[in-house]
N, CA, C and O atoms as a GROMACS GRO file, in nm:
protein
  304
    1MET      N    1   8.005  12.622   3.460
    1MET     CA    2   7.951  12.572   3.594
    1MET      C    3   7.798  12.526   3.545
    1MET      O    4   7.724  12.585   3.467
    2THR      N    5   7.781  12.434   3.600
    2THR     CA    6   7.639  12.354   3.562
    2THR      C    7   7.493  12.449   3.652
    2THR      O    8   7.523  12.518   3.749
    3PRO      N    9   7.383  12.443   3.619
    3PRO     CA   10   7.310  12.516   3.692
    3PRO      C   11   7.260  12.462   3.835
    3PRO      O   12   7.199  12.526   3.921
    4LEU      N   13   7.302  12.332   3.837
    4LEU     CA   14   7.287  12.247   3.954
    4LEU      C   15   7.366  12.323   4.068
    4LEU      O   16   7.331  12.337   4.185
    5LEU      N   17   7.501  12.378   3.998
    5LEU     CA   18   7.588  12.413   4.096
    5LEU      C   19   7.566  12.553   4.097
    5LEU      O   20   7.619  12.598   4.198
    6GLU      N   21   7.513  12.639   4.031
    6GLU     CA   22   7.466  12.759   4.052
    6GLU      C   23   7.389  12.808   4.148
    6GLU      O   24   7.407  12.910   4.216
    7SER      N   25   7.280  12.710   4.150
    7SER     CA   26   7.176  12.700   4.239
    7SER      C   27   7.219  12.668   4.394
    7SER      O   28   7.173  12.728   4.490
    8ALA      N   29   7.291  12.588   4.399
    8ALA     CA   30   7.373  12.542   4.530
    8ALA      C   31   7.459  12.669   4.591
    8ALA      O   32   7.470  12.696   4.711
    9SER      N   33   7.519  12.744   4.476
    9SER     CA   34   7.632  12.856   4.541
    9SER      C   35   7.534  12.969   4.586
    9SER      O   36   7.552  13.042   4.683
   10ARG      N   37   7.431  12.972   4.503
   10ARG     CA   38   7.316  13.105   4.557
   10ARG      C   39   7.278  13.051   4.694
   10ARG      O   40   7.317  13.116   4.791
   11SER      N   41   7.216  12.956   4.713
   11SER     CA   42   7.162  12.929   4.850
   11SER      C   43   7.252  12.903   4.954
   11SER      O   44   7.211  12.875   5.066
   12SER      N   45   7.374  12.910   4.925
   12SER     CA   46   7.448  12.891   5.042
   12SER      C   47   7.502  13.066   5.082
   12SER      O   48   7.550  13.093   5.192
   13ALA      N   49   7.487  13.146   4.996
   13ALA     CA   50   7.551  13.254   5.028
   13ALA      C   51   7.457  13.325   5.150
   13ALA      O   52   7.335  13.311   5.160
   14THR      N   53   7.531  13.395   5.229
   14THR     CA   54   7.458  13.474   5.336
   14THR      C   55   7.366  13.580   5.281
   14THR      O   56   7.403  13.651   5.188
   15ARG      N   57   7.260  13.592   5.330
   15ARG     CA   58   7.158  13.690   5.290
   15ARG      C   59   7.143  13.786   5.376
   15ARG      O   60   7.155  13.754   5.495
   16ILE      N   61   7.115  13.926   5.345
   16ILE     CA   62   7.108  14.030   5.428
   16ILE      C   63   6.944  14.015   5.454
   16ILE      O   64   6.862  13.974   5.372
   17ILE      N   65   6.923  14.053   5.570
   17ILE     CA   66   6.790  14.078   5.616
   17ILE      C   67   6.770  14.208   5.704
   17ILE      O   68   6.829  14.241   5.807
   18LEU      N   69   6.680  14.268   5.638
   18LEU     CA   70   6.635  14.391   5.711
   18LEU      C   71   6.531  14.372   5.827
   18LEU      O   72   6.441  14.291   5.805
   19VAL      N   73   6.532  14.438   5.953
   19VAL     CA   74   6.461  14.428   6.072
   19VAL      C   75   6.403  14.548   6.088
   19VAL      O   76   6.478  14.644   6.072
   20GLY      N   77   6.305  14.568   6.111
   20GLY     CA   78   6.233  14.706   6.154
   20GLY      C   79   6.086  14.697   6.178
   20GLY      O   80   6.017  14.596   6.195
   21ARG      N   81   6.048  14.832   6.176
   21ARG     CA   82   5.871  14.812   6.222
   21ARG      C   83   5.773  14.842   6.098
   21ARG      O   84   5.828  14.899   6.003
   22ASN      N   85   5.656  14.816   6.085
   22ASN     CA   86   5.581  14.865   5.985
   22ASN      C   87   5.494  14.973   6.068
   22ASN      O   88   5.508  14.988   6.189
   23ARG      N   89   5.423  15.030   6.008
   23ARG     CA   90   5.329  15.129   6.015
   23ARG      C   91   5.240  15.107   6.136
   23ARG      O   92   5.205  15.193   6.217
   24ALA      N   93   5.209  14.970   6.136
   24ALA     CA   94   5.119  14.951   6.234
   24ALA      C   95   5.218  14.922   6.387
   24ALA      O   96   5.158  14.917   6.494
   25GLY      N   97   5.349  14.907   6.383
   25GLY     CA   98   5.416  14.905   6.504
   25GLY      C   99   5.446  14.747   6.506
   25GLY      O  100   5.507  14.689   6.596
   26TYR      N  101   5.400  14.698   6.412
   26TYR     CA  102   5.477  14.511   6.449
   26TYR      C  103   5.606  14.528   6.378
   26TYR      O  104   5.649  14.618   6.306
   27TRP      N  105   5.663  14.402   6.424
   27TRP     CA  106   5.805  14.415   6.381
   27TRP      C  107   5.804  14.321   6.231
   27TRP      O  108   5.718  14.236   6.207
   28VAL      N  109   5.910  14.353   6.144
   28VAL     CA  110   5.922  14.315   6.005
   28VAL      C  111   6.061  14.252   5.989
   28VAL      O  112   6.158  14.326   6.006
   29ALA      N  113   6.078  14.135   5.962
   29ALA     CA  114   6.202  14.082   5.883
   29ALA      C  115   6.186  14.051   5.757
   29ALA      O  116   6.103  13.970   5.717
   30LEU      N  117   6.278  14.123   5.673
   30LEU     CA  118   6.240  14.106   5.542
   30LEU      C  119   6.375  14.078   5.457
   30LEU      O  120   6.466  14.158   5.476
   31GLU      N  121   6.400  13.971   5.364
   31GLU     CA  122   6.516  13.956   5.302
   31GLU      C  123   6.518  14.069   5.208
   31GLU      O  124   6.415  14.108   5.154
   32GLN      N  125   6.642  14.126   5.184
   32GLN     CA  126   6.676  14.243   5.110
   32GLN      C  127   6.623  14.260   4.981
   32GLN      O  128   6.592  14.372   4.943
   33GLY      N  129   6.605  14.129   4.885
   33GLY     CA  130   6.537  14.110   4.743
   33GLY      C  131   6.419  14.069   4.761
   33GLY      O  132   6.359  14.022   4.665
   34GLY      N  133   6.353  14.078   4.896
   34GLY     CA  134   6.184  14.065   4.902
   34GLY      C  135   6.146  13.914   4.872
   34GLY      O  136   6.034  13.878   4.835
   35PHE      N  137   6.252  13.832   4.893
   35PHE     CA  138   6.234  13.672   4.863
   35PHE      C  139   6.135  13.604   4.960
   35PHE      O  140   6.039  13.533   4.931
   36PHE      N  141   6.181  13.645   5.087
   36PHE     CA  142   6.093  13.603   5.184
   36PHE      C  143   6.100  13.690   5.323
   36PHE      O  144   6.190  13.773   5.338
   37GLY      N  145   6.005  13.668   5.420
   37GLY     CA  146   5.980  13.778   5.528
   37GLY      C  147   5.901  13.731   5.635
   37GLY      O  148   5.857  13.617   5.619
   38GLY      N  149   5.873  13.783   5.732
   38GLY     CA  150   5.798  13.741   5.840
   38GLY      C  151   5.758  13.876   5.942
   38GLY      O  152   5.833  13.970   5.965
   39LEU      N  153   5.639  13.861   5.988
   39LEU     CA  154   5.568  13.969   6.080
   39LEU      C  155   5.560  13.905   6.213
   39LEU      O  156   5.519  13.794   6.247
   40PHE      N  157   5.612  14.009   6.281
   40PHE     CA  158   5.651  13.950   6.429
   40PHE      C  159   5.594  14.066   6.554
   40PHE      O  160   5.597  14.188   6.544
   41VAL      N  161   5.546  13.989   6.664
   41VAL     CA  162   5.512  14.096   6.770
   41VAL      C  163   5.621  14.157   6.860
   41VAL      O  164   5.592  14.238   6.948
   42ASN      N  165   5.720  14.124   6.841
   42ASN     CA  166   5.830  14.187   6.894
   42ASN      C  167   5.983  14.164   6.853
   42ASN      O  168   6.010  14.055   6.804
   43ARG      N  169   6.082  14.254   6.870
   43ARG     CA  170   6.208  14.248   6.807
   43ARG      C  171   6.269  14.118   6.812
   43ARG      O  172   6.331  14.071   6.717
   44ALA      N  173   6.252  14.056   6.927
   44ALA     CA  174   6.326  13.908   6.982
   44ALA      C  175   6.316  13.824   6.867
   44ALA      O  176   6.409  13.763   6.814
   45HIS      N  177   6.169  13.827   6.824
   45HIS     CA  178   6.119  13.700   6.761
   45HIS      C  179   6.157  13.742   6.598
   45HIS      O  180   6.172  13.660   6.507
   46ALA      N  181   6.167  13.875   6.588
   46ALA     CA  182   6.229  13.904   6.421
   46ALA      C  183   6.367  13.868   6.411
   46ALA      O  184   6.409  13.820   6.305
   47MET      N  185   6.443  13.887   6.511
   47MET     CA  186   6.578  13.881   6.519
   47MET      C  187   6.621  13.715   6.510
   47MET      O  188   6.712  13.670   6.441
   48LYS      N  189   6.551  13.656   6.580
   48LYS     CA  190   6.562  13.495   6.593
   48LYS      C  191   6.534  13.443   6.463
   48LYS      O  192   6.610  13.358   6.417
   49TYR      N  193   6.405  13.494   6.377
   49TYR     CA  194   6.366  13.455   6.273
   49TYR      C  195   6.495  13.478   6.147
   49TYR      O  196   6.540  13.392   6.071
   50ALA      N  197   6.530  13.614   6.157
   50ALA     CA  198   6.641  13.670   6.055
   50ALA      C  199   6.765  13.585   6.080
   50ALA      O  200   6.835  13.552   5.984
   51LEU      N  201   6.802  13.540   6.223
   51LEU     CA  202   6.908  13.445   6.234
   51LEU      C  203   6.910  13.315   6.165
   51LEU      O  204   7.008  13.257   6.119
   52LEU      N  205   6.786  13.279   6.166
   52LEU     CA  206   6.753  13.128   6.121
   52LEU      C  207   6.756  13.132   5.964
   52LEU      O  208   6.789  13.037   5.894
   53LYS      N  209   6.719  13.243   5.924
   53LYS     CA  210   6.680  13.238   5.782
   53LYS      C  211   6.822  13.248   5.686
   53LYS      O  212   6.837  13.194   5.576
   54ASN      N  213   6.931  13.340   5.765
   54ASN     CA  214   7.056  13.369   5.701
   54ASN      C  215   7.163  13.296   5.747
   54ASN      O  216   7.275  13.343   5.727
   55GLY      N  217   7.147  13.163   5.821
   55GLY     CA  218   7.227  13.071   5.854
   55GLY      C  219   7.329  13.136   5.978
   55GLY      O  220   7.452  13.141   5.975
   56GLY      N  221   7.242  13.181   6.080
   56GLY     CA  222   7.354  13.271   6.203
   56GLY      C  223   7.434  13.351   6.161
   56GLY      O  224   7.548  13.347   6.206
   57HIS      N  225   7.400  13.446   6.063
   57HIS     CA  226   7.526  13.550   6.077
   57HIS      C  227   7.464  13.691   6.090
   57HIS      O  228   7.425  13.761   5.996
   58PRO      N  229   7.461  13.727   6.245
   58PRO     CA  230   7.441  13.850   6.258
   58PRO      C  231   7.467  13.974   6.218
   58PRO      O  232   7.393  14.067   6.247
   59GLU      N  233   7.588  13.988   6.137
   59GLU     CA  234   7.657  14.089   6.088
   59GLU      C  235   7.573  14.097   5.967
   59GLU      O  236   7.575  14.214   5.928
   60SER      N  237   7.491  14.013   5.881
   60SER     CA  238   7.414  14.034   5.784
   60SER      C  239   7.278  14.094   5.800
   60SER      O  240   7.200  14.110   5.706
   61ILE      N  241   7.249  14.133   5.944
   61ILE     CA  242   7.125  14.170   5.996
   61ILE      C  243   7.113  14.313   6.008
   61ILE      O  244   7.167  14.372   6.101
   62ILE      N  245   7.042  14.378   5.912
   62ILE     CA  246   7.038  14.540   5.932
   62ILE      C  247   6.911  14.604   5.983
   62ILE      O  248   6.803  14.607   5.925
   63GLU      N  249   6.945  14.661   6.116
   63GLU     CA  250   6.806  14.712   6.152
   63GLU      C  251   6.812  14.853   6.127
   63GLU      O  252   6.905  14.930   6.149
   64VAL      N  253   6.661  14.882   6.060
   64VAL     CA  254   6.625  14.984   5.999
   64VAL      C  255   6.558  15.096   6.055
   64VAL      O  256   6.470  15.055   6.131
   65THR      N  257   6.561  15.213   6.050
   65THR     CA  258   6.474  15.320   6.143
   65THR      C  259   6.344  15.367   6.066
   65THR      O  260   6.244  15.404   6.127
   66ARG      N  261   6.350  15.364   5.964
   66ARG     CA  262   6.261  15.362   5.844
   66ARG      C  263   6.147  15.279   5.867
   66ARG      O  264   6.181  15.178   5.929
   67GLU      N  265   6.024  15.281   5.841
   67GLU     CA  266   5.906  15.193   5.843
   67GLU      C  267   5.929  15.099   5.699
   67GLU      O  268   5.952  15.145   5.587
   68ILE      N  269   5.916  14.960   5.733
   68ILE     CA  270   5.910  14.873   5.642
   68ILE      C  271   5.813  14.784   5.648
   68ILE      O  272   5.777  14.740   5.757
   69GLU      N  273   5.749  14.741   5.511
   69GLU     CA  274   5.630  14.682   5.484
   69GLU      C  275   5.652  14.508   5.440
   69GLU      O  276   5.745  14.485   5.362
   70LEU      N  277   5.588  14.416   5.478
   70LEU     CA  278   5.580  14.292   5.440
   70LEU      C  279   5.443  14.289   5.329
   70LEU      O  280   5.323  14.296   5.357
   71GLU      N  281   5.493  14.280   5.228
   71GLU     CA  282   5.394  14.262   5.092
   71GLU      C  283   5.378  14.133   5.060
   71GLU      O  284   5.468  14.052   5.036
   72PHE      N  285   5.218  14.108   5.060
   72PHE     CA  286   5.191  13.961   5.010
   72PHE      C  287   5.152  13.961   4.868
   72PHE      O  288   5.075  14.044   4.819
   73CYS      N  289   5.203  13.874   4.809
   73CYS     CA  290   5.151  13.849   4.643
   73CYS      C  291   5.079  13.721   4.631
   73CYS      O  292   5.133  13.624   4.684
   74SER      N  293   4.976  13.706   4.576
   74SER     CA  294   4.924  13.608   4.523
   74SER      C  295   4.966  13.547   4.397
   74SER      O  296   4.999  13.627   4.309
   75SER      N  297   4.973  13.425   4.371
   75SER     CA  298   5.032  13.372   4.263
   75SER      C  299   4.914  13.343   4.135
   75SER      O  300   4.942  13.288   4.028
   76SER      N  301   4.809  13.383   4.163
   76SER     CA  302   4.727  13.378   4.068
   76SER      C  303   4.708  13.486   3.995
   76SER      O  304   4.629  13.485   3.902
   0.00000   0.00000   0.00000
């Protein structure tokens, strides 16, 4: 398989998104591998983002009861 085809197959795979609250009470949607995520004021917005980012697969969204945090990394 060529690298181009490998990249295409990885990007089309359904991503697992974790949804839960952080310690400040905000809602977090976080891709399981930490590749992307978002911070939201309510559950509905976090779920909408998760569905958008995983291609509309509600079965691959996991709502967690433990606190989850969205970490920001700088590229410098």
